[in-house]
Every structure is written in C-alpha cells, then in structure tokens.
C-alpha positions in Angstrom: 7.2 -12.1 55.0 10.3 -9.8 54.7 13.0 -10.1 56.7 17.0 -9.4 57.0 19.8 -11.2 57.5 23.6 -10.9 58.3 26.2 -11.2 55.6 29.8 -11.6 56.9 32.4 -9.4 55.2 35.4 -11.9 54.1 39.3 -11.0 54.0 42.1 -13.0 52.9 39.2 -15.8 52.2 38.2 -15.8 55.7 35.1 -14.2 57.5 35.6 -11.4 59.4 33.5 -10.0 62.5 32.1 -7.1 60.4 29.0 -7.6 58.6 26.3 -5.7 56.8 22.7 -6.8 56.5 20.8 -8.5 53.0 17.0 -7.8 52.4 14.8 -10.7 51.6 11.4 -10.4 50.2 8.9 -12.9 48.9 8.8 -12.4 44.9 5.4 -12.6 43.0 5.5 -15.9 42.6 4.5 -16.8 46.2 7.6 -19.3 46.5 11.0 -17.7 45.9 12.7 -14.9 47.3 14.4 -11.9 46.1 17.4 -10.2 47.7 19.7 -7.1 48.2 22.7 -6.8 50.0 24.6 -4.0 51.6 22.4 -2.4 54.1 23.7 -0.9 57.4 21.1 -2.2 59.8 18.9 -4.9 60.1 15.9 -2.4 60.1 16.9 -0.7 56.8 17.2 -3.9 55.3 13.8 -5.1 56.6 12.0 -1.8 55.4 13.4 -2.3 51.9 11.9 -5.9 51.7 8.8 -4.5 53.0 8.5 -1.9 50.6 9.4 -4.4 47.7 6.7 -6.3 48.9 4.1 -3.8 49.1 4.9 -3.0 45.6 4.6 -6.2 44.4 0.9 -6.4 45.8 0.1 -3.1 44.3 1.1 -4.2 41.0 4.1 -1.5 40.5 7.1 -3.6 41.4 9.8 -4.3 38.7 12.5 -6.7 39.0 15.8 -5.0 39.0 17.4 -7.8 37.2 15.0 -6.9 34.1 15.4 -2.9 34.2 19.3 -3.2 34.5 19.1 -5.2 31.2 21.1 -3.6 28.6 19.0 -1.4 26.0 20.7 -3.5 23.0 19.6 -6.7 24.8 15.8 -5.5 24.9 16.0 -4.2 21.6 16.8 -8.0 20.3 13.7 -9.5 22.1 11.6 -6.2 21.0 12.5 -6.9 17.2 11.6 -10.6 17.6 8.2 -10.1 19.5 7.0 -7.4 16.9 7.7 -8.3 13.4 6.5 -5.7 10.8 6.9 -5.4 7.2 10.3 -6.5 5.6 10.6 -2.6 5.1 9.8 -1.4 8.3 11.9 -3.9 9.9 15.3 -2.3 7.7 14.1 1.1 8.7 14.3 0.4 12.4 17.7 -1.5 12.4 19.2 1.4 10.1 18.2 4.1 12.7 19.3 1.6 15.6 22.6 0.3 14.3 23.6 3.9 12.4 22.2 6.1 15.2 21.3 4.7 18.7 23.5 1.8 19.4 26.6 4.0 19.3 25.3 5.6 22.5 22.7 3.7 24.4 23.4 -0.2 23.4 25.1 -1.1 26.7 23.1 1.6 28.6 20.9 -0.4 31.3 17.0 0.5 30.9 16.6 2.4 34.0 19.7 4.6 33.3 17.9 6.0 30.6 16.4 9.4 31.1 14.9 12.0 29.0 17.6 14.7 30.1 19.9 12.5 28.7 18.1 11.5 25.4 17.3 15.2 24.7 21.0 16.0 25.2 22.0 13.6 22.8 19.7 14.3 20.2 20.4 17.9 20.4 24.3 17.9 20.3 25.5 14.4 18.8 23.1 13.1 16.5 24.6 14.5 13.1 21.4 14.1 11.1 18.5 16.2 9.9 15.7 17.1 12.3 13.5 14.8 10.6 15.5 11.8 11.2 16.2 13.4 14.5 12.5 12.8 15.1 12.0 9.3 13.8 15.0 8.3 15.8 13.6 9.4 19.4 10.2 8.1 18.3 11.7 4.6 18.0 13.5 4.7 21.1 10.5 5.5 22.8 8.3 3.1 21.2 11.1 0.5 22.2 11.1 2.0 25.8 6.7 1.7 25.7 7.5 -1.8 24.9 9.7 -2.4 28.1 7.0 -1.0 30.3 4.5 -3.3 29.0 6.7 -6.1 29.4 7.7 -5.1 33.2 11.2 -4.2 32.8 10.4 -0.3 33.6 7.9 1.2 35.6 7.4 4.4 33.1 8.7 5.4 29.7 10.9 8.6 30.3 10.4 9.6 26.5 6.8 9.3 26.4 5.1 12.7 25.5 8.2 15.1 25.6 9.0 17.7 23.3 12.8 17.6 21.8 14.6 20.8 22.0 15.4 22.4 18.6 18.7 23.6 18.3 19.4 27.3 18.7 19.4 29.6 15.4 23.4 30.8 14.2 24.3 34.2 12.7 25.8 33.6 9.1 24.5 30.0 8.4 22.7 29.7 5.3 19.3 28.1 5.7 18.2 24.5 4.6 15.6 23.6 1.9 12.5 25.3 2.5 9.1 23.6 2.2 8.5 25.9 -0.7 11.5 24.4 -2.5 9.8 20.7 -2.1 7.0 21.5 -4.9 7.4 22.4 -8.2 5.4 24.2 -10.8 3.2 21.8 -12.7 4.9 23.1 -16.0 8.0 22.1 -14.7 6.8 18.7 -14.3 5.4 18.3 -17.0 8.1 19.1 -19.3 10.5 16.8 -17.2 8.5 13.9 -18.0 8.3 14.8 -21.6 12.2 14.4 -21.5 11.9 11.2 -19.7 9.6 9.7 -22.2 6.4 7.9 -22.1 7.9 4.9 -20.8 9.7 6.6 -18.0 7.8 10.0 -17.6 4.5 8.7 -17.3 5.1 7.8 -13.7 6.3 11.1 -12.7 3.3 12.9 -14.5 0.9 10.5 -12.6 2.8 11.1 -9.2 2.3 14.7 -9.4 -1.1 14.7 -10.4 -2.8 12.1 -8.4 -0.6 11.7 -5.4 0.7 7.8 -5.9 4.0 7.3 -4.3 7.0 5.5 -5.5 6.1 1.9 -4.2 2.4 2.2 -5.0 3.0 3.1 -8.2 5.4 0.4 -9.1 2.8 -2.2 -7.8 0.0 -1.2 -10.0 -1.5 -3.7 -12.4 -4.2 -3.7 -14.9 -6.7 -5.0 -12.6 -6.3 -1.8 -10.6 -7.7 0.3 -13.4 -11.1 0.7 -12.1 -14.2 3.1 -11.9 -15.4 4.4 -9.1 -19.5 4.5 -8.8 -21.0 7.0 -6.1 -24.5 8.3 -5.7 -25.3 12.0 -5.9 -27.3 13.6 -3.7 -30.2 13.6 -6.4 -30.1 9.8 -6.3 -28.4 9.7 -9.8 -25.1 7.5 -10.3 -21.9 9.5 -10.5 -18.5 7.4 -11.8 -15.0 8.4 -12.6 -11.6 6.2 -13.3 -9.6 5.5 -10.4 -5.8 3.9 -9.6 -7.1 1.0 -6.9 -4.0 0.9 -4.5 -3.6 -2.2 -2.7 0.2 -3.1 -2.5 3.4 -1.7 -3.1 6.9 -2.7 -4.5 9.3 -2.4 -1.7 13.5 -2.6 -1.8 15.1 -2.8 1.3 18.0 -5.1 3.2 16.4 -8.2 4.6 17.6 -8.6 8.3 18.4 -11.5 10.9 17.5 -11.5 14.3 20.2 -9.5 15.6 19.9 -7.1 12.9 22.3 -8.8 10.6 22.3 -8.1 6.9 21.0 -11.0 4.6 20.8 -9.5 1.2 18.8 -6.9 -0.6 15.2 -7.8 -1.2 12.8 -6.1 -4.3 9.5 -7.5 -4.3 5.7 -6.9 -3.5 4.7 -6.1 0.1 1.2 -4.5 1.6 0.7 -1.1 2.4 1.4 0.7 5.2 -2.0 1.1 6.9 -5.4 0.7 6.5 -5.7 4.5 5.2 -3.1 3.9 2.1 -5.4 1.2 0.7 -7.5 3.5 -1.4 -9.0 4.7 -4.9 -7.2 7.3 -6.3 -9.6 9.3 -8.7 -8.0 10.6 -12.0 -9.0 13.6 -13.9 -9.8 13.3 -17.5 -6.5 13.8 -18.9 -4.7 11.5 -16.7 -7.8 9.1 -17.0 -7.2 8.7 -20.6 -3.1 8.6 -20.2 -3.8 5.3 -18.0 -6.3 4.1 -20.3 -3.6 3.9 -23.3 -0.7 2.8 -20.6 -3.2 0.0 -19.9 -3.4 -0.7 -23.8 0.0 -0.6 -24.9 2.2 -1.7 -22.0 3.2 -5.2 -22.6 4.2 -6.2 -19.2 1.9 -6.8 -16.1 3.2 -3.9 -13.9 2.0 -0.7 -15.7 5.1 1.3 -14.3 8.0 -1.2 -15.0 11.3 -0.7 -16.6 10.9 -1.1 -20.4 12.2 -4.9 -19.7 9.3 -5.3 -17.5 11.0 -5.3 -14.1 10.7 -3.4 -10.9 12.8 -0.2 -10.9 15.3 0.1 -8.3 15.6 3.3 -6.7 19.1 4.1 -7.7 18.3 3.1 -11.2 15.6 5.4 -11.4 17.8 8.5 -9.8 20.6 7.9 -12.5 17.6 8.1 -15.0 15.5 11.0 -13.4 18.4 13.3 -12.4 19.9 14.6 -15.9 16.4 14.9 -16.8 15.2 17.4 -14.2 18.8 18.8 -13.4 20.2 19.0 -16.9 23.5 17.7 -18.4 26.2 19.0 -20.6 26.8 18.1 -24.2 29.1 15.2 -25.3 31.1 14.5 -28.2 31.0 11.3 -30.1 33.8 9.0 -29.4 34.9 5.4 -29.5 32.3 3.3 -28.0 30.3 6.6 -26.7 27.5 8.1 -28.5 27.2 11.9 -28.8 24.4 13.7 -27.0 22.7 17.0 -26.9 23.5 19.5 -23.7 19.7 19.6 -21.6 19.4 22.4 -19.7 17.9 22.1 -16.2 14.2 21.9 -16.0 13.4 21.2 -12.4 16.5 21.0 -10.5 16.5 18.5 -7.5 12.9 17.2 -8.5 12.3 13.5 -6.8 9.3 11.4 -6.7 8.8 12.5 -3.0 8.6 16.3 -4.6 5.9 15.3 -7.0 3.7 14.2 -4.1 4.6 17.2 -2.6 3.4 19.0 -5.5 0.2 17.0 -5.8 -1.1 17.7 -2.1 0.2 21.2 -2.9 -2.2 21.3 -5.9 -4.9 20.1 -3.6 -4.3 22.9 -1.4 -4.6 25.4 -3.7 -7.8 24.4 -5.5 -9.5 24.1 -2.0 -9.9 20.2 -1.9 -12.0 19.7 1.4 -9.9 17.9 4.1 -11.8 14.6 4.1 -11.5 14.5 0.2 -7.4 15.3 0.5 -6.7 13.0 3.3 -8.3 10.0 1.6 -6.9 10.5 -1.9 -3.2 11.2 -0.4 -3.5 8.1 2.0 -3.2 9.9 5.3 -5.4 9.3 8.6 -7.7 11.9 9.1 -7.3 14.0 11.9 -9.6 14.6 15.0 -13.3 13.8 15.4 -14.1 15.5 11.8 -12.1 12.8 10.5 -14.6 10.6 11.8 -17.8 12.2 11.2 -17.1 14.0 7.6 -16.9 11.9 4.0 -16.2 12.7 0.7 -19.3 13.5 -1.7 -19.7 13.6 -5.5 -19.6 17.1 -5.7 -16.5 17.2 -3.6 -14.9 14.9 -6.1 -15.8 16.3 -8.9 -14.5 20.0 -7.7 -11.0 18.1 -7.0 -11.0 16.7 -10.6 -12.2 19.9 -12.5 -9.5 21.5 -10.4 -6.6 19.3 -11.5 -7.6 19.3 -14.9 -7.5 23.1 -15.0 -4.2 23.3 -13.7 -2.9 20.6 -16.1 -4.6 22.6 -19.3 -3.3 26.1 -17.8 0.2 24.7 -18.0 0.0 22.9 -21.0 -1.4 26.2 -22.6 1.2 28.3 -21.2 4.1 26.2 -22.6 2.1 26.2 -26.0 2.1 22.6 -26.1 -1.4 20.4 -27.0 0.5 16.9 -27.1 2.7 14.7 -24.8 5.4 12.4 -26.2 3.7 13.1 -29.7 0.1 11.9 -28.5 -2.8 14.1 -28.2 -3.8 14.9 -24.5 -7.3 16.0 -23.0 -7.3 19.7 -22.9 -11.0 20.3 -22.1 -11.3 23.1 -19.7 -13.8 22.5 -16.9 -14.4 26.2 -16.8 -16.1 25.5 -20.5 
C-alpha cells in the first residue's frame, strides 16, 4: 500500500532540518515500489501514491520512465518490432530522418501534443501537402504503438485533421489534378517516340493501370486468361496480366536507419488488393502477346540488355521523349540528332496510371471493377457485397478499346512501331 517518507535536504554535503516528502507506491509486479519526490506534505505524497495504485488496479497506469522516453529512442524500438517491406522501411526512415527527427527526436513521448504537431506541420514543415499527410500519419502510427506498449495513455494525434495553410493573394497555383492525366493521343505519340522496346510500358500503364514496379516484375508466366461464367451460364474469357510481385528500388537500412547501400530487386506487392488480374483490351492484349513472343529476356518490361530499369535511367529516357529536346550538330564523339517538339510535357509513369483511372471514370466503369483493376481497397459496405460481372468487364474493355481507336484514327495512324495494331471498334 502507498505511503510517504521524509527526504531531508542536503547542503554542503550535510543533511539539514528541512525536508520534503516522497511518495512510495506498489508497482504492477506487486513486489517493487515506485516513487516520486518533492511533495510539500505527507498527505499529498500519500494521496499521489494511492492514485497511482488505483490507476494500476484499473489498468490505466503508465510508467513515468516510459512516457519520458525520447521519441527517437522509441522509434528505434518501433522499427525493430514492426518489420515491413524494404521499400516501406526506407520510406519511413526518409520521413523520420529528413523531416521528423530534426524537430521531435529528443522530445519525451508525453510532451508531444496535437497543438504542437499541427503548428509544426503548418508553419515549419517545408514539403508538399501530400508528404505532410504521410509524415504526420507516420508519427501517429508510431505513437499508437507507444500506447499499445504502455508508454502513453492515449495517442494525441489519432483522428485529428491537419490545419491547412491560408491562401495567399498573388501566388501561382500548383499543378492541378487536371494536369496529372494526359490525352490518350499524347501518350500514344510519346510511346511511339520511345520505341517498342521502351515505349510499350508507357502505353501499358496508360491503358491497364499497371504501375512502375508491378510492370517491371512481369514475366511470361503472368500472361494468362481470365475465365468467368456469364449470367446465362456460358463461359467468357479475356487476356489478363497477373500481378503478384514488383521490382523495388530503395536504400537498405540498418537498425538505427543507417544506409547500407541501394537495393534493386523483387518484393511482394504492398497488400492483398494489389494482387490481381488486370483485363486487357483487344489492342493491348495483342501487343502483349507479341511482346511475350519476341522479347528475349525473362522480365518483359526490362531494358534491352535484360536488366531492371532504375528510375533515374528511365527518367533520362522518358523526359526528352515527352518534353522535347533541341537539335544537336554532329561533332567529334557526339552524333547529330534532330529536334523533338514537346508531346506530353511533364508526363510520368504515375501520370499514366492517373490517365488510366481517369479513362475508367470517363467510360463509366463500375466502382467495384475500377477498384479491382487499380488494385485499391474497395470502400464501404458496398465494397464487400458488390463484385464485377462479365457485362461490367466487357463494358470496360470495349470502352478502353474505343478510346484507343478514336485516338489512333484522330492521329491518322494504323500502326505502332511499324506494326499493325487492332483497330476494330467495339461500336461496330
């Protein structure tokens, strides 16, 4: 049971007649005692101890030694206890070391408040708003783990909405959502300029939604056929890409977040929703079949030498094809080249995926099928009870085929990379 004891003050190495009171209370193990000093009276010291024992019996007591642990120390324990994919670990350490630690590394867990975090992300965190959301979300995840480990009674960040900055007159707007997708004709021209070896993956991303890492991990065995019963009992089929793995490029990290060198290799997909079969419209199915027949390497979207693309090298390849380039005269050791006009300025592989999902909305793909094909978790109760039917799938394929045919005819083209493509319109 809790009690109080005197603690005499010391002056010049000798005890004086002045004293304060120390609270002593039984810890959860039922054997050892915790303590806290500095109380002015015996009653306040004992009352404090009784309160601690009441909290212990109720299961809400938090050890002050744990709640005073610095955030940076707890992060190392958290990262060691919660292993993730290599790319996820690298991303977390980048956020921690680049943004969070400069402000919060040496802050005791119990001193972190929502007011302080919200003010910091609003006024001091110099990153885009999406990154701010990821950073604050990571902090919240780590503090929730601190609650689970009995370091904190509650997570001060959970369920809170970040304050957004006030709009300022005369400031140019940032890139809008409308500029994150591109007209199919621009994508087609850029893909053709890149050539069949490199442009094929850009075209595939825009008309199938396969992202960069997923595409890099595709092998011949992933070119399959979906078979599904229609409502009349007949069997319907279509070519698909089976996505079960991805190629990730990230910095390997040690226990304290130290860099151990760059890794480029296969990893499992992010979650169960990413594992999926993507239905291919007729023109793209024929191009994938041809790719599987002629590509000499194991991974079908690799470089011409058979290695995986590094993002930096791909960017050097894509940028001039999309953004254009000036002409260059021939000189010693350097070949001449023609000027390229811009076709799709700023286009990235993520934008190609935005383009695909935007096209799905344009052609009125049902939500259940759009979520499935994009590899997203369905939202709400409807995501549990609604499933794609054959008619839904055929409608999507017809819509994507029609978009491609109209773009090609608008460009006056009947071939890609010197090869005829399927321009049969579903409207016929």
